[in-house]
C-alpha positions as CSV (number, residue, x, y, z in Angstrom):
1,F,-39.6,24.9,-39.9
2,P,-38.0,25.9,-42.4
3,K,-34.6,24.6,-43.5
4,Q,-33.2,27.7,-44.3
5,Y,-33.8,28.9,-40.5
6,D,-30.6,26.3,-39.2
7,I,-32.2,26.3,-36.4
8,V,-30.1,23.8,-34.6
9,N,-27.2,25.7,-35.6
10,R,-28.5,29.3,-34.5
11,F,-29.0,28.2,-31.6
12,L,-25.9,26.4,-31.2
13,D,-24.1,29.4,-31.9
14,Y,-26.1,31.1,-29.2
15,Y,-25.7,28.5,-26.8
16,H,-22.3,28.1,-27.5
17,N,-21.4,32.0,-27.9
18,C,-23.2,33.2,-24.5
19,L,-21.2,30.0,-22.4
20,K,-17.9,31.6,-23.6
21,E,-18.7,35.2,-22.8
22,H,-19.5,33.8,-19.1
23,L,-16.6,31.6,-18.8
24,T,-14.7,33.9,-19.6
25,E,-16.4,36.2,-17.0
26,I,-15.5,34.2,-14.4
27,C,-12.5,33.0,-15.5
28,D,-10.3,36.4,-17.0
29,P,-8.3,38.0,-14.7
30,K,-8.7,41.3,-15.8
31,R,-12.6,41.4,-14.8
32,R,-12.5,39.3,-11.5
33,T,-12.2,42.1,-8.2
34,E,-8.5,41.4,-6.5
35,G,-8.6,39.0,-4.0
36,D,-11.5,36.9,-5.7
37,T,-9.5,34.1,-7.0
38,L,-10.8,31.1,-8.2
39,T,-10.6,28.0,-6.4
40,T,-8.7,24.7,-7.0
41,A,-12.1,22.8,-7.5
42,E,-13.3,25.6,-9.6
43,V,-10.3,25.3,-11.4
44,Y,-11.0,22.1,-12.0
45,T,-14.4,21.7,-12.6
46,I,-14.1,24.6,-15.1
47,V,-11.0,22.8,-17.5
48,T,-12.4,19.3,-17.4
49,F,-15.6,20.9,-18.7
50,V,-14.3,22.5,-21.6
51,R,-11.8,19.5,-22.1
52,D,-15.0,17.8,-22.6
53,Y,-17.0,20.1,-24.2
54,Q,-16.6,19.1,-27.7
55,G,-16.5,15.0,-26.5
56,A,-18.8,12.5,-26.9
57,E,-20.6,12.9,-23.5
58,C,-21.1,16.3,-24.4
59,L,-21.9,18.8,-28.3
60,G,-20.1,15.3,-29.8
61,K,-22.4,13.5,-29.2
62,P,-23.3,10.9,-32.6
63,E,-26.7,10.9,-31.8
64,L,-27.0,15.3,-31.5
65,Q,-25.3,15.0,-35.3
66,L,-23.9,18.3,-34.3
67,D,-21.5,20.0,-36.4
68,I,-18.8,21.8,-33.8
69,S,-15.9,21.6,-36.4
70,Q,-16.8,25.9,-36.3
71,L,-17.1,26.5,-33.0
72,P,-14.3,28.8,-31.2
73,P,-12.7,28.1,-28.5
74,L,-14.8,27.8,-25.0
75,L,-12.2,29.3,-23.3
76,E,-9.1,31.5,-25.4
77,K,-5.7,29.2,-25.0
78,D,-4.2,32.7,-22.7
79,I,-7.0,32.1,-20.0
80,L,-7.6,28.3,-20.1
81,A,-3.5,28.9,-19.1
82,A,-3.9,31.2,-16.8
83,V,-6.6,29.0,-15.0
84,T,-4.4,26.5,-15.4
85,D,-1.7,28.2,-13.6
86,V,-3.8,28.9,-10.6
87,F,-4.6,24.9,-10.1
88,I,-0.2,24.6,-10.5
89,N,0.4,27.4,-7.9
90,E,-2.5,26.5,-5.6
91,R,-0.8,22.7,-5.8
92,K,2.6,23.6,-5.6
93,Q,1.6,25.6,-2.0
94,K,0.1,23.0,-0.5
95,F,2.7,20.9,-1.1
96,T,4.9,23.5,0.5
97,E,2.9,23.7,3.5
98,W,2.0,19.6,2.9
99,I,5.8,18.1,3.3
100,P,7.0,19.7,6.3
101,N,3.3,18.3,7.9
102,I,3.9,15.5,7.4
103,V,7.7,14.9,8.4
104,T,6.3,16.7,11.9
105,S,3.3,14.7,12.1
106,E,6.1,11.8,12.2
107,V,8.5,12.7,14.3
108,K,5.7,13.9,17.1
109,D,5.4,10.0,17.0
110,W,8.9,9.4,16.9
111,Y,9.1,11.5,20.0
112,A,5.6,10.3,21.6
113,L,6.6,6.5,21.5
114,K,3.7,5.4,19.2
115,E,3.7,1.5,18.6
116,V,4.8,1.0,15.2
117,E,2.9,-0.5,12.3
118,L,3.6,-3.9,11.2
119,T,3.0,-4.9,7.6
120,S,0.8,-7.7,6.1
121,E,4.6,-9.2,5.2
122,H,5.5,-8.7,8.7
123,Y,7.7,-5.7,8.0
124,Y,7.5,-2.1,10.0
125,A,6.7,0.9,9.0
126,T,4.2,3.8,9.5
127,T,1.3,5.9,7.9
128,M,4.1,8.8,6.2
129,P,4.7,6.8,3.3
130,R,0.9,6.1,2.7
131,M,0.0,9.9,3.2
132,L,2.7,11.0,0.8
133,I,1.6,8.6,-1.6
134,N,-2.6,9.8,-1.1
135,M,-1.4,13.2,-1.3
136,I,1.1,12.9,-4.7
137,I,-2.3,10.0,-6.2
138,E,-4.4,11.8,-5.2
139,T,-3.2,15.7,-7.4
140,L,-1.5,13.6,-10.2
141,D,-5.3,12.0,-11.0
142,M,-6.7,15.4,-11.2
143,A,-4.4,16.9,-13.0
144,K,-4.5,13.7,-15.7
145,Q,-7.9,14.8,-16.4
146,M,-7.3,18.3,-16.8
147,S,-3.8,17.7,-19.5
148,D,-1.2,15.8,-19.8
149,E,0.5,19.3,-20.3
150,T,-0.5,20.2,-16.9
151,C,0.2,16.6,-15.8
152,Q,3.5,17.2,-16.1
153,L,4.2,20.4,-14.7
154,I,2.5,19.0,-11.7
155,L,4.8,15.9,-12.2
156,G,7.5,17.5,-12.4
157,M,6.7,20.1,-9.0
158,I,6.4,16.7,-7.4
159,L,9.7,15.0,-7.9
160,Q,11.4,18.0,-6.8
161,K,9.0,18.4,-3.6
162,I,10.5,14.5,-2.6
163,N,13.8,15.6,-2.8
164,E,12.6,18.5,-0.2
165,F,11.0,16.2,1.6
166,R,13.4,13.6,1.5
167,D,16.4,16.2,2.9
168,L,13.4,17.3,5.8
169,Y,13.6,13.1,7.0
170,V,17.1,12.9,6.9
171,A,17.6,16.0,9.2
172,E,15.5,14.9,11.6
173,I,16.5,11.3,11.4
174,N,20.2,12.7,12.3
175,N,18.6,15.0,15.0
176,Y,16.5,12.2,16.7
177,A,19.4,9.3,16.7
178,K,22.2,11.6,18.1
179,R,19.0,12.7,21.2
180,Y,18.8,9.3,21.5
181,F,22.6,8.2,21.6
182,S,22.8,11.3,24.5
183,D,20.2,9.3,26.7
184,R,19.4,5.6,25.5
185,Q,16.6,5.2,28.6
186,A,14.4,8.1,27.5
187,F,12.9,6.2,24.6
188,K,12.8,2.7,25.8
189,E,12.3,0.1,23.0
190,C,10.7,2.4,20.6
191,F,13.9,3.9,19.0
192,T,15.0,0.5,17.0
193,K,11.6,-1.0,15.7
194,Q,10.8,2.9,14.7
195,M,14.3,3.4,13.1
196,V,13.2,0.3,11.5
197,A,10.2,1.6,10.4
198,N,11.7,4.8,8.9
199,A,14.6,2.3,6.9
200,N,11.3,0.1,5.6
201,N,9.7,3.7,4.5
202,C,12.4,5.2,2.9
203,E,13.0,1.6,1.1
204,S,9.0,1.5,-0.5
205,I,9.2,5.0,-1.5
206,P,11.2,4.9,-4.7
207,N,9.7,1.5,-6.1
208,F,6.3,3.6,-5.6
209,M,7.6,6.4,-7.4
210,L,8.6,3.7,-10.7
211,I,4.6,3.3,-10.7
212,V,4.1,7.1,-10.5
213,R,6.1,7.7,-13.9
214,K,4.6,4.1,-15.6
215,K,1.4,5.7,-14.6
216,Y,1.4,9.7,-15.3
217,D,4.6,10.5,-16.9
218,R,4.3,10.5,-21.2
219,D,7.9,9.8,-21.8
220,D,7.7,5.6,-22.8
221,L,10.2,3.4,-21.1
222,D,11.1,2.9,-24.0
223,D,12.5,5.7,-25.5
224,L,15.7,6.2,-25.6
225,S,15.9,9.5,-26.9
226,R,18.5,12.5,-24.9
227,S,14.8,13.9,-22.9
228,S,13.8,9.9,-21.9
229,Q,17.1,9.5,-20.3
230,Q,17.3,12.2,-18.2
231,Q,13.8,12.1,-17.4
232,L,15.0,8.5,-16.2
233,D,17.9,9.4,-14.2
234,R,15.8,11.5,-12.1
235,Y,13.5,9.0,-11.2
236,E,16.7,7.0,-10.6
237,G,18.8,9.3,-8.7
238,M,16.0,9.7,-6.1
239,G,15.2,6.4,-5.7
240,K,19.0,6.1,-4.8
241,K,19.0,8.8,-2.5
242,F,16.1,7.4,-0.6
243,E,18.1,3.8,-0.4
244,R,21.1,5.3,1.0
245,T,18.6,7.3,3.1
246,A,17.7,4.0,4.2
247,E,21.1,2.6,4.4
248,Q,21.5,5.4,7.1
249,C,18.8,4.0,9.0
250,V,20.3,0.9,8.9
251,D,24.0,2.4,9.8
252,I,22.8,3.4,13.2
253,I,21.0,0.3,14.4
254,L,24.0,-0.9,14.1
255,Q,25.9,2.0,15.8
256,E,22.9,0.7,18.2
257,I,24.6,-2.9,18.4
258,E,28.3,-1.5,18.0
259,I,27.7,0.1,21.4
260,D,26.1,-2.7,22.8
261,T,29.2,-4.9,22.0
262,S,31.9,-2.4,22.4
263,K,33.8,-3.7,25.2
264,Y,33.9,-7.0,23.5
265,I,34.2,-6.1,19.6
266,K,37.3,-3.6,20.4
267,V,39.3,-6.7,22.3
268,L,39.4,-9.3,19.5
269,F,42.3,-10.8,19.3
270,T,44.0,-9.4,21.9
271,R,45.1,-11.0,25.7
272,E,41.5,-10.1,26.2
273,W,40.1,-12.3,24.4
274,F,42.7,-15.2,24.5
275,G,43.6,-16.9,26.9
276,P,42.9,-18.3,31.0
277,Q,41.3,-15.0,31.8
278,A,40.3,-14.6,28.3
279,K,36.3,-12.8,28.2
280,P,33.4,-14.6,26.0
281,C,34.2,-12.0,23.1
282,C,32.5,-13.7,20.2
283,G,29.9,-15.8,22.1
284,T,28.8,-12.4,23.4
285,I,28.6,-10.4,20.0
286,I,27.0,-13.3,18.4
287,E,24.5,-13.5,21.1
288,T,23.9,-9.7,21.4
289,T,23.8,-9.6,17.6
290,R,20.9,-13.0,17.4
291,D,19.2,-10.6,20.5
292,Y,18.4,-7.8,18.2
293,W,17.9,-10.1,15.3
294,S,14.8,-12.1,16.7
295,S,13.5,-8.9,18.0
296,E,13.3,-6.3,16.1
297,L,15.4,-7.0,12.6
298,T,13.2,-10.0,11.3
299,H,10.5,-7.0,10.4
300,L,13.3,-5.2,8.0
301,K,13.2,-5.6,4.7
302,K,15.4,-8.3,3.1
303,P,17.6,-6.2,1.1
304,L,18.5,-4.0,4.1
305,L,18.8,-7.1,6.1
306,A,21.7,-7.9,3.7
307,Y,23.0,-4.5,4.2
308,L,22.6,-4.5,8.1
309,F,24.8,-7.9,8.1
310,Y,27.5,-7.5,5.3
311,T,28.4,-4.2,6.8
312,W,28.1,-5.6,9.8
313,H,30.8,-8.6,9.6
314,K,32.9,-6.0,7.7
315,R,33.2,-4.0,11.0
316,I,33.7,-7.1,13.2
317,L,36.1,-8.3,10.9
318,A,38.1,-5.2,11.0
319,H,38.2,-4.7,14.3
320,Y,40.0,-8.2,14.5
321,L,42.6,-7.2,11.8
322,R,43.5,-4.1,13.2
323,N,44.3,-5.3,16.1
324,L,46.4,-7.9,14.5
325,F,48.1,-5.6,13.0
326,S,48.8,-2.7,15.7
327,R,52.2,-2.3,17.2
328,N,50.6,-1.3,19.7
329,T,49.0,-3.8,20.9
330,P,50.7,-6.8,20.2
331,M,50.1,-10.4,20.9
332,K,53.4,-12.5,21.6
333,F,53.3,-15.9,22.3
334,E,55.3,-17.9,25.1
335,R,55.4,-21.4,23.9
336,P,53.9,-23.1,19.6
337,E,51.1,-24.9,21.8
338,E,49.6,-20.9,22.7
339,R,50.1,-20.4,18.8
340,R,48.3,-23.6,18.1
341,K,45.4,-23.3,20.2
342,C,45.5,-19.3,19.3
343,A,45.0,-20.4,16.2
344,E,41.8,-23.6,16.8
345,Q,40.2,-19.8,18.3
346,L,40.2,-17.4,15.5
347,R,39.5,-20.6,12.8
348,S,36.3,-21.6,14.8
349,E,35.5,-18.4,15.5
350,A,35.3,-18.0,12.2
351,A,32.9,-20.6,11.5
352,T,30.1,-19.8,14.1
353,L,30.0,-16.2,12.6
354,D,29.6,-17.2,8.8
355,K,27.6,-19.9,10.1
356,E,25.5,-17.5,12.4
357,F,25.2,-14.4,9.8
358,Q,23.9,-16.7,7.0
359,S,21.0,-17.8,8.9
360,W,20.3,-14.3,10.0
361,D,20.9,-12.8,6.7
362,G,17.3,-13.6,4.8
363,T,19.2,-14.3,1.4
364,S,18.8,-18.0,0.0
365,A,20.5,-21.0,-0.6
366,E,20.7,-20.2,-4.3
367,N,21.7,-16.3,-3.3
368,A,23.7,-16.7,-0.2
369,T,25.7,-14.1,0.6
370,E,29.4,-14.8,0.6
371,Y,31.6,-13.9,3.5
372,H,34.7,-12.8,4.5
373,F,35.0,-14.6,7.4
374,N,37.6,-17.6,6.2
375,I,40.9,-14.6,6.1
376,L,40.4,-15.5,10.0
377,S,41.6,-19.2,8.8
378,N,43.8,-18.2,6.7
379,I,45.7,-15.8,9.4
380,A,45.0,-19.0,11.9
381,D,47.1,-21.1,9.3
382,V,50.5,-18.5,9.7
383,L,49.4,-18.6,13.1
384,E,49.8,-22.0,14.1
385,Q,53.2,-22.5,12.2
386,T,56.3,-23.1,14.3
387,D,58.8,-23.7,11.3
388,L,60.3,-20.6,9.3
389,D,60.1,-21.9,5.9
390,S,56.3,-22.9,6.2
391,I,55.6,-19.4,8.0
392,V,57.5,-18.1,4.9
393,L,55.5,-20.2,3.0
394,E,52.1,-19.3,4.4
395,I,52.6,-15.7,4.5
396,A,53.2,-15.8,0.5
397,T,49.8,-17.9,0.3
398,L,48.4,-15.3,2.2
399,A,49.8,-12.4,0.3
400,K,48.7,-14.0,-3.3
401,K,45.1,-14.2,-1.5
402,Y,45.1,-11.5,-0.7
403,P,47.1,-8.9,-2.7
404,S,45.8,-5.3,-0.4
405,L,48.2,-6.4,2.4
406,N,51.0,-4.6,2.8
407,M,55.0,-5.2,3.9
408,D,54.4,-3.6,7.4
409,Q,51.1,-6.1,7.3
410,V,53.0,-9.1,5.8
């Protein structure tokens, strides 16, 4: 054909204009009948096609040698925005439905006494995080294929929905614990396993969301601008909330252990604890804790295990000290020998508790947790003294070590 016919470019114009008209007819809300809306799959197909239309896989393919610089947009900006809004709104609606459904499905398994899963790392878990993660990844992958801007809008919506999910999850955990403590037999041995799994689930979600941030959030991780810092803050804020929820689950497990040891822990440093008729309080507390540790707690993630034992050691110490400083249940000694025996028992229990807790908490020797059972040994140093000068000296030493002691306690 003669060159002046410019057949290739004319055909390209005809093809482009017909395609533009057809897509506009499909996408323009003004041309669609009421109730006839595009599906998510249709929107995704159209938007990704428009994005790739002038790319290397279509008109921009080098072998074609087409001049596409003068072609008008395949879809006008307002129509493309309207179509994209259909996708965003549909995803919002889906997440609004999915989030409660995921929680409901999880809770149903709790009350059905369903066995929890055991991960390859031997931690208890449930299917909930996997369901949540798959839903998020699938949606963000689709959004990123459409455009970076769409991905950022969807990501912001997802972060908001994740916070809503946490609120629902916390409420159900609290209801579950309340029902359990009102009738422990009804849940058999499933409750503790489930609460360990819940704690592990919550601990894993912030780590996953940091991966999401790295893959889908266009803000540079090294960007120190205010906008980027605000983005980082919302991830950190969400992460801290889930970490706190994980700790709440651990606190519930501790409540269970404390109930099982209540009649022994409440009488530490009283006459029921010391003397010929004394109960084996410390030994029972250790054995009960070991029973939990050797069964369910070995499947709790290490940071949470460390939190559990550190919190538990503080509660045990609190009972010793509360009774020591109480004016209502004072320990009175009839002979110096009795004081020495009490001091020996206190010192022995402090050493035993410290040894057991160090063996349970999962920390390495280099990162060993510093427990404070030694305060009991320091108190024993005061108790075993028999002359006034020595007592005054030991009390002064104790007060220097622990400045928070008030005058009444001294």
